[in-house]
C-alpha positions in Angstrom: 128.1 87.7 116.8 126.9 84.7 114.8 129.5 83.2 112.6 129.6 83.6 108.8 128.8 79.8 108.6 125.6 80.1 110.6 124.5 83.3 108.8 124.8 81.6 105.4 122.8 78.6 106.6 120.1 80.8 108.2 119.8 82.9 105.1 119.5 79.8 102.8 116.7 78.5 105.1 118.8 75.3 106.1 117.4 75.6 109.8 117.9 72.0 110.7 121.5 72.2 109.6 122.2 75.4 111.7 120.5 73.5 114.8 122.7 70.6 114.3 126.0 72.5 113.8 125.2 74.9 116.7 124.4 72.2 119.3 127.5 70.4 118.2 129.5 73.5 118.8 127.9 74.1 122.2 128.9 70.6 123.3 132.4 71.4 122.6 132.3 74.9 124.2 129.1 75.7 126.1 130.1 79.5 125.9 130.3 79.7 122.0 128.6 82.8 121.4 128.0 82.5 117.8 126.3 79.1 118.3 124.2 80.7 121.2 122.9 83.5 118.9 122.2 81.1 116.1 120.1 78.9 118.4 118.5 82.0 119.8 117.5 83.2 116.2 116.0 79.7 115.5 114.0 80.0 118.7 112.9 83.4 117.7 111.5 82.1 114.4 109.7 79.6 116.3 108.1 81.9 118.7 109.9 80.1 121.7 110.2 83.3 123.9 111.5 81.6 127.1 114.2 79.8 125.1 115.2 82.9 123.4 115.7 84.9 126.6 117.7 82.0 128.2 119.9 81.8 125.1 120.4 85.7 124.9 121.4 85.9 128.6 124.0 83.1 128.0 125.3 84.8 125.0 125.6 88.3 126.6 127.1 87.0 129.9 125.2 89.7 132.0 126.3 92.7 129.7 124.1 94.9 127.8 122.9 93.3 124.6 124.9 94.1 121.5 123.2 94.8 118.0 123.4 90.9 117.2 121.5 90.1 120.2 119.0 92.8 119.7 118.5 91.6 116.1 117.3 88.6 117.7 114.9 90.2 120.1 113.5 92.2 116.9 112.8 88.9 115.1 111.1 87.5 118.2 108.9 90.7 118.5 107.9 90.1 114.9 107.2 86.7 115.3 104.9 87.6 118.4 103.1 90.2 116.2 104.5 93.2 118.2 105.2 94.9 114.9 105.4 98.6 116.3 107.9 97.5 118.8 109.8 95.3 116.3 109.8 98.1 113.8 111.1 100.7 116.2 114.1 98.2 117.1 114.8 97.5 113.6 114.8 101.3 112.7 117.3 101.9 115.5 119.5 99.0 114.4 119.8 100.4 110.9 121.9 103.1 112.5 124.4 100.6 114.0 127.8 100.4 112.8 128.8 98.4 110.8 125.6 98.3 108.9 123.7 95.1 109.1 121.5 94.0 106.1 119.4 92.0 108.5 118.2 95.2 110.3 117.3 96.8 107.0 115.4 93.6 105.8 113.6 93.4 109.0 112.4 97.0 108.8 111.6 96.6 105.1 109.5 93.6 105.7 107.5 95.3 108.3 107.0 98.4 106.5 105.7 96.4 103.5 103.1 94.6 105.7 101.8 98.2 106.7 101.6 99.2 103.1 104.3 101.7 103.3 105.9 100.5 100.0 108.0 103.6 99.3 109.8 103.1 102.8 110.0 99.3 102.4 111.5 99.8 99.0 114.4 102.1 100.4 115.1 99.6 103.3 115.1 96.4 101.2 117.3 98.0 98.5 119.8 98.7 101.3 119.6 95.1 102.5 120.3 93.9 98.7 123.2 96.4 98.5 124.7 94.9 101.7 124.0 91.4 100.9 123.3 91.2 97.2 123.8 87.2 97.1 120.7 86.7 99.5 117.6 85.4 97.7 115.2 86.4 100.3 116.2 90.0 100.0 115.6 90.1 96.3 112.3 88.2 96.5 110.7 90.6 99.0 112.1 93.6 97.1 110.5 92.3 94.0 107.1 92.0 95.8 107.3 95.6 96.8 108.2 96.8 93.4 105.2 95.0 92.0 103.1 96.7 94.7 104.4 100.1 93.3 103.7 99.0 89.8 107.4 98.8 88.8 107.0 95.5 87.2 110.3 95.6 85.2 112.2 95.9 88.4 110.2 93.3 90.1 110.8 90.7 87.4 114.6 91.5 87.5 114.6 90.9 91.3 112.8 87.7 91.0 115.1 86.5 88.4 118.0 87.1 90.7 116.2 85.5 93.5 115.8 82.3 91.4 119.3 82.2 90.4 120.3 82.4 93.9 117.8 79.9 95.3 116.2 77.8 92.5 114.3 75.8 95.0 112.2 78.7 96.6 108.6 77.8 95.6 107.2 81.3 96.7 109.4 82.9 94.1 108.0 81.0 91.2 104.5 81.6 92.4 105.1 85.3 92.8 106.3 85.4 89.2 103.4 83.5 88.0 100.9 85.8 89.9 102.5 89.0 88.3 102.4 87.4 84.8 98.9 86.4 85.4 98.0 90.0 86.6 99.4 91.4 83.3 97.4 88.8 81.3 100.4 86.6 80.3 98.6 83.3 81.3 100.8 81.1 79.0 104.0 82.5 80.6 102.6 82.2 84.0 101.8 78.4 83.4 105.4 78.0 82.0 107.2 79.5 85.1 105.0 77.1 87.4 105.7 74.1 85.3 109.5 75.1 85.5 109.2 75.3 89.3 107.5 71.8 89.5 110.4 70.1 87.6 112.7 71.5 90.3 110.3 71.1 93.3 107.8 68.3 92.2 104.4 68.1 93.9 105.0 71.4 95.8 101.8 72.5 97.2 102.2 76.3 96.5 103.1 75.4 92.9 100.3 72.9 92.1 97.7 75.3 93.6 99.0 78.2 91.5 99.1 76.0 88.5 95.4 74.9 89.0 94.5 78.7 89.2 96.3 79.5 85.9 94.7 76.7 84.2 91.3 77.7 85.4 91.9 81.3 84.3 92.7 79.9 80.8 89.4 78.1 80.6 91.0 74.7 81.1 88.9 73.5 84.0 89.4 69.8 83.7 93.0 70.1 83.7 93.0 72.4 86.5 90.8 70.0 88.5 93.2 67.1 87.7 96.1 69.4 89.2 93.9 70.1 92.3 93.1 66.4 92.6 97.0 65.7 92.4 97.6 68.5 95.0 94.9 66.9 97.4 96.4 63.4 97.0 99.9 64.5 97.8 98.9 66.7 100.7 95.8 65.0 102.3 96.1 66.7 105.5 96.4 70.2 104.2 93.1 72.2 104.4 94.2 74.5 101.6 94.9 71.6 99.3 91.4 70.0 100.1 89.5 73.3 99.7 91.3 73.9 96.4 89.8 70.6 95.1 86.4 71.4 96.6 86.5 74.7 94.7 87.0 72.8 91.4 84.5 70.2 92.2 82.1 73.0 92.6 83.0 74.5 89.2 82.4 70.9 87.7 78.9 71.0 89.3 80.0 67.9 91.4 78.2 69.2 94.4 78.1 66.2 96.4 81.8 65.7 96.2 82.6 69.4 96.9 80.3 69.5 100.0 81.8 66.0 101.3 85.2 67.7 101.3 84.0 70.8 103.1 82.3 68.9 105.7 85.4 66.6 106.2 87.3 69.7 107.1 84.6 70.7 109.5 84.7 67.3 111.3 88.4 67.6 111.6 88.2 71.1 113.2 90.0 72.3 110.1 87.3 74.5 108.6 88.5 77.7 107.1 86.7 80.8 105.8 87.5 79.6 102.3 86.0 76.1 103.0 82.9 77.7 104.5 82.7 80.0 101.5 82.7 77.0 99.0 80.3 75.1 101.2 78.0 78.1 101.2 78.3 78.3 97.3 77.6 74.7 96.9 74.4 74.8 99.1 73.1 77.8 97.1 73.7 75.8 93.8 72.0 72.7 94.6 68.6 71.9 93.3 66.7 72.8 95.4 69.0 75.1 97.2 69.6 74.5 101.0 69.1 78.2 102.0 69.4 77.8 105.7 72.5 75.8 105.3 74.1 78.5 103.0 73.2 81.1 105.6 74.9 79.1 108.2 78.0 78.6 106.0 78.2 82.3 105.2 78.0 83.2 108.9 80.7 80.6 109.6 83.1 82.2 106.9 82.3 85.6 108.5 83.5 84.2 111.8 86.5 82.5 110.5 87.8 85.6 108.8 86.7 88.8 110.6 88.4 91.1 108.0 87.0 89.6 104.7 84.0 91.6 103.2 83.0 88.9 100.8 81.2 86.6 103.1 78.9 89.2 104.7 78.4 90.8 101.3 77.4 87.4 99.7 75.2 86.6 102.9 73.4 90.0 102.5 72.9 89.3 98.7 71.4 85.8 99.5 69.1 87.4 102.2 67.9 89.9 99.7 66.6 87.2 97.4 64.8 85.2 100.2 61.3 85.9 101.2 60.5 86.6 104.8 58.2 83.7 105.0 61.0 81.4 104.1 63.6 83.1 106.4 62.0 85.2 109.2 63.3 88.9 109.3 65.4 88.2 106.2 65.4 91.9 105.2 66.7 92.9 108.7 69.4 90.2 108.7 70.4 91.3 105.1 70.8 94.8 106.3 72.9 93.9 109.2 75.1 91.7 106.9 75.8 94.4 104.1 76.6 96.9 106.8 79.1 94.7 108.2 80.5 94.2 104.8 80.7 97.9 104.2 82.3 98.4 107.7 85.1 95.8 106.7 85.8 97.2 103.4 84.4 100.8 103.0 86.2 101.2 99.6 84.4 98.4 98.0 81.4 99.3 95.8 79.6 96.0 95.9 78.0 96.3 99.5 77.2 99.8 98.7 75.1 98.8 95.6 73.5 96.0 97.5 72.5 98.4 100.4 71.0 100.8 97.9 68.8 98.0 96.4 67.8 97.1 99.9 66.8 100.6 100.8 64.7 100.9 97.6 62.9 97.6 98.5 62.2 99.1 102.0 60.8 102.3 100.4 63.7 104.3 101.9 64.1 106.1 98.6 66.3 108.9 99.7 68.9 106.6 101.1 68.8 104.4 98.0 69.3 107.5 95.7 72.2 108.8 97.9 74.1 105.4 97.8 73.5 105.0 94.1 74.7 108.5 93.4 77.9 107.9 95.7 78.7 104.9 93.3 78.2 106.9 90.1 80.3 109.6 91.5 83.3 107.1 91.2 83.3 107.6 87.5 85.8 105.3 85.6 86.8 103.9 88.7 83.7 101.9 89.1 83.3 98.5 87.2 80.9 98.7 84.2 78.5 96.3 85.3 78.1 97.8 88.7 77.8 101.2 87.1 74.8 99.9 84.9 73.1 98.6 87.9 73.5 101.8 89.8 72.0 103.8 86.6 69.0 101.4 86.4 68.3 101.8 89.9 68.3 105.6 89.8 66.2 105.5 86.7 63.8 103.4 88.5 63.8 105.7 91.5 63.6 109.0 89.5 62.1 107.9 86.2 64.0 108.2 83.0 65.9 111.6 82.3 63.9 113.8 80.2 65.3 115.8 77.3 65.4 119.6 77.8 
């Protein structure tokens, strides 16, 4: 098995140190099994399948793979996206003796990714029990507890994670996001600034801080932080898009558009950059309608799961006359139906489709969709409910007192 020294370094995220020490050990003893498995784990993290196989073969010496080698294989399956196979292997390895925290952690991580938060919680709690001094275990358990709305437990495990690894930026960010979700914006800002004192200019923390400042209505400060982020990370698309987003908020449309177009010229366009570009083009005077349509379509292509881009495209096309964009109504229907396919639980595409059917004179379809929305009761946001009620009133006439 890998030695405690390698395991300690791996769990602390000191991957370059693992590589250095394992390679030095192999120069002394080419059959050092602990070093071979440590390098195999590194190769699995990096997705180097052939290298993993070669190292595992050397470590196993032609015999059947033991649990340590199979943990490496499960990590490789996870890295390759073969989650079902990885989950089955981790599940099997949780029954191995002695129990291995790595198996429970891997299983919990994958269960959380599928939305099975109760199952993930049980697996991650077992990982914490077996290895209470590993920050990553506490961090991921905290995220699961927040998903289960157990905020007190979530904050407790984030606190433990930070105590064990005070330089783990995602822990500060997760803490800030949880605080922001509960309306504690000042506390969210404080935790991010605390993290930036320890990890100056970290991209995650700067981006999170700009979001919190914007939520507090301090747009100019948020934009200044976003500018710092882009200056510190000029080749990071997410940092540049973040700056473009604030330039849009400040109505500095030319600068926002220039950033988005720069990313496109570099081949670094993302769904988010295309979204910002579309919003800029819609906001200009006069708006560049065809450019916005093209940008929304690009956003749809770059993120096939996001419902927002097709919904926004459909919403734009609903406002455009057919003489400006031929068959605008037909394209609006296609976009909104795609939005609903991507997110059947979201009410916004349903409302837009109802409005479209009403415009086309398809009154029964419009009524059905509006009533479907109102059937959600308190689960429907107030503004959307009012729009659905107004549409029904227009279709049926005002309700008459009996």
